[in-house]
N, C-alpha and C positions, 0 to 999 in steps of 0.2 A: 176321518183323520183324528188322531189323538191330539188333545190340547191341554195346556196347563198354564196357570199363572205363576210367575216367579218373581218374588219381591226380594231384592238384594242382589246386586250385580258386582260384588267385589271380586277378589281373585278366585274364590271358589264358586260363587254364584254365577259369575259371568261365564266361566268355563263350563259349568253345568248346563247353562242355557245353550251354549254352543253345541255341546255333545247331544243334548236332546234334539235340537233343531236338525243336526246332521243325521239323526236317526229317523227323521221324518215327523217329529212332534212339532205341532204349532205352539209357539211359546209367546204368551202375552207377558212382556217384561216391564217391570217397574223398578225405578231407582229414584231416590230423593233428588239426585242430580240427573235431570232428564238427559243431559248431553251424553251420559254414560250409556243409557238405554238406546239413544239415537245412534250412537256410534256402533253399538252391537248390532242393531237392526240393519245398519248399512252394510254390514259384512256377512250377515246370515239371513238367507231368504225366508226362513220359517219363523223369524223373530219379529214381533210387532212391538215397537216402543210405545209405552203408555205414559201419558202426562200426569195421571193421577191414579189412585187406587180405584176410584169410581170407574175410570176408563178400563182398567184392567179387569175388574169384575164384570163390567158390561160386555166386554169382548169375549167372555167365556159362556158357553151354553151350559145351562143347569142340567144335572147336578155338577157343580164345579169342583176342581181340585186347585188349591192355591198352596204353593210351597214357599216357605220363608227361609231365606239364607242370610240371616242377620246376626250380629253379635249377640251372644247369650245375655240374659238379664233384662235390663230396662228397655233396650231397643226392641227386643222381641216382644216383651210384654206390651209396650206401647203399640206396636204394629198389630197385635192381636185385638186390642181394644178398638183400634181404628177400623180394622177389617170386619169384625163380627157383625156390626149393624148393616154392613153392605151385603153380607152373604145371606143365602136362603137355606131353609131347612133341608138337610141332606148333603149340603156342601161339605167338602173335606179339606181341613186345614192341616198342613204338614210343617212341622218345626224341624229344620235341619241344622240348627245351631248346636254348639257344644254345650248344651244346657244341662242343668241338674235334673235328675230323673224325678225327684219329688215335685219340681215345678211342672213337669210334663203331666204328671198325674193330676195335679190341681187344675191345670188348664183344660184337660180332657173333661173333668167333672163340670167345670164352669161352662164350657162350650156345649156339652151334652144337654145342659139345662136350656140352652138356646136352640136346640134342634140341630146342632152342628156336630160334625165328626172330627176326630183328631188322631193324628199319627205322629210319633216322634221318631226321627231317623238320625242315627249317628253316622256321620260321613267322614271317611278317611280317603286320602289320595293326594291332598295338597295341590300344588301347581301342576303335577304330573297326571292328574285325573282326566284331563281332556283327551290326552293321547292314549293312556293306559286303562282308563276306566276307574271307577270309584268303588271302594268297599263300603257297603251300606248295611246298617244294622237297624231294623225297623221294629217299633213297638206299637201294637194296636190290635183291633179285632180282626177275625178272619175275613169278614166282609170288607172291611176297609182296606186290608192288605191286598185282597183280590182286585180291588179297583186300582190300587197303586202299583201293582206288579208290573204292568207294561212299562211304566216309567222307571222303575228300579232296574228292569232288564236293559233298558236303553242306556242307563247311566253306568251300569256294572261292566266289567271287562267282557263278559259274555252273558247271554240270557240265562245260562244255567250256573254261573259262578260269580262270586263277589257280592252277593246280596243274601240277606237272611231275614225271615220273619222271626225275630228273636223271642217274642212273647207278647204279653199284653202291654198296654200303654205304660211307658216308663222303661221298658226292657231295652229299647233301642238306645236311649241315652245312658242307661246304666252300663250296658255292654261297651259303649264307646268310652265311658269314663274309665273302666277297667283297662281297656285297650291303651288309653293314653298313660295310665299309671305304669303299665308294662313298658311302654315306649320310653318313659323317663328312666327306668332302670337300665334298659338296653343302651340308651345313649350315654348314661353315666359310666357304665362298664367300659364301653369303647373309648370314651374320652380319657378315663383314668389309665387304661392300658397304653394308649399312645403317648400320654404324658410321661409315663414311666420309661418308655423306650426313648423318648426325646431327651430325657434327663440323663441317660446312660452315655455320657460323652465319650468314654474310652472306646466304645464300639463304633461310634460315628454311624449309627444306623440310618439307612435311607427309609424313613417311615412310610414314604409314599410307595416304595417298592414292597414293603411288608404288607401294606393295605391291599395293594394289587394282588400279591400272592395269596392272601387269606380269602380273597373273593372267589377263589377256585378250589372247590372240593373241601375247604375247611369247614369244621362244624360251626364256626362263628360267621360264616358268610351270610349276608343279609343286605337288604336295600339300604339300610343305614350305613353299612360298611361300603357299599357302592358309592354312596354320596360322599362319604369321607375320602375315599380314594380319589374321587374326581377333584375335590378342592386341594388335596395334598399334592397333587401333581404339579400345581402351579405355585403353591405356597406352603412350605413345611414349617415356617417360623410363626406365622399368624401374628406378627408383631403389631400390625395395624388394627387388630380386632380387640375391642374392649372385653375383658374377662367377666362379662355380666350376662346372665341367662335369665330371661323372664320365665315366669310360671303362670299357668292359667288355672281356671277353676277345677279342671278334671283331676289334676294331681292332688290338690287339697281334699277334694271330695273322696277320692280313692282312699287316702290315709284315714279320713274320718270314718268312712264305711268299714274299714278294717277294724277300727276300734269298736264301733257299734256292734259288729258281728263277732268280735273276739277272734278274728283270724289274723295271725301274724303276717305282716307284709314288710319285713325290715328293708329289703332292697329298694322297693318302690318308695317307701317313706324316707329313707336316707337320701335317695336321689332328689326328692323334693327339698329336703333340708339343705342339700348342697346348692340348689338353686337359690334358696334364701340367702345362703352365705355369700354367693356371688353378687348379690344385690346390696351387700354391705350391712345386712341385717344382723350379722354376727359380730360387727365391729366393736360394739360396746362391751360385749361379753369378753372379747379378746383383750380389750383395754383393762377390764377388771382382772383378767388372768395375769397380765403383765404387772399390775400393781400388787397383786397378792404375792407373786413370785419375788418382787422387790422387797415386800414386807418381811417375808420369812427367811429369805436367803441373801438379801442385799444385792440382788442382781440388777444390773443397769436397765433402765427403761429408755427405749428409743423414742425421742420426741418427734412430732410431725415437723417437717421443714416449714 
């Protein structure tokens, strides 16, 4: 029976554990809050809740595979330092966070010196992955990917689709980084288009109906449009939604990579800048503009209430 250790049972990690378990994989599950692992194990017969990392590692036969589904950055780094002394030579550690590909390369080199193997996997699918399967982009050696393949096949929509050995270590997270940069641009284009239609009051457009129309045979049909159509059916005004959009590391890294490679990515980069603006990071610049306009043209400045 296939078995794997999974550390991190948030929205993505928890559902990945469920999908693996339902595919017949035995999952040793660990979360810093044991109650989360315990609840998961209570609903999935192939999941074993572990009280500690030591218990998780001890519950796996060598050579082990341990998959991390933790926030990128410090949380993942700390987990790797905790886990490394508990693992044995030949064990494989998988990083499924939205991490920076340079970090993946550095971790692989560090773990290789300890006799441990490393694969980075970019994971897409969000909260729908449990039902529909995940899109998985893996970076690592041929031998390590051969070991990981049955688990990728269980997580993917089908054994033959939805997963890819993208290249050497770092390629998984690099590919996911570009994927998320494209996602920023697609989301921005859809949002701007619907905002334009919503503002054209003389036509009184039913933008929910337009969204539903475009879902069928249109060249802009997409899963993002499907999701937009779903929420517009119940709320076309969005009055209760704060106009603030968070950004994560992937969008920034994509913009920086385009500069480093000299490859123009204006749509993805401008989409990132729009997110910064929604967070109020452009407010001071706009205040400067208002004051300059007052200075040269005597235009009135609107003061905050």
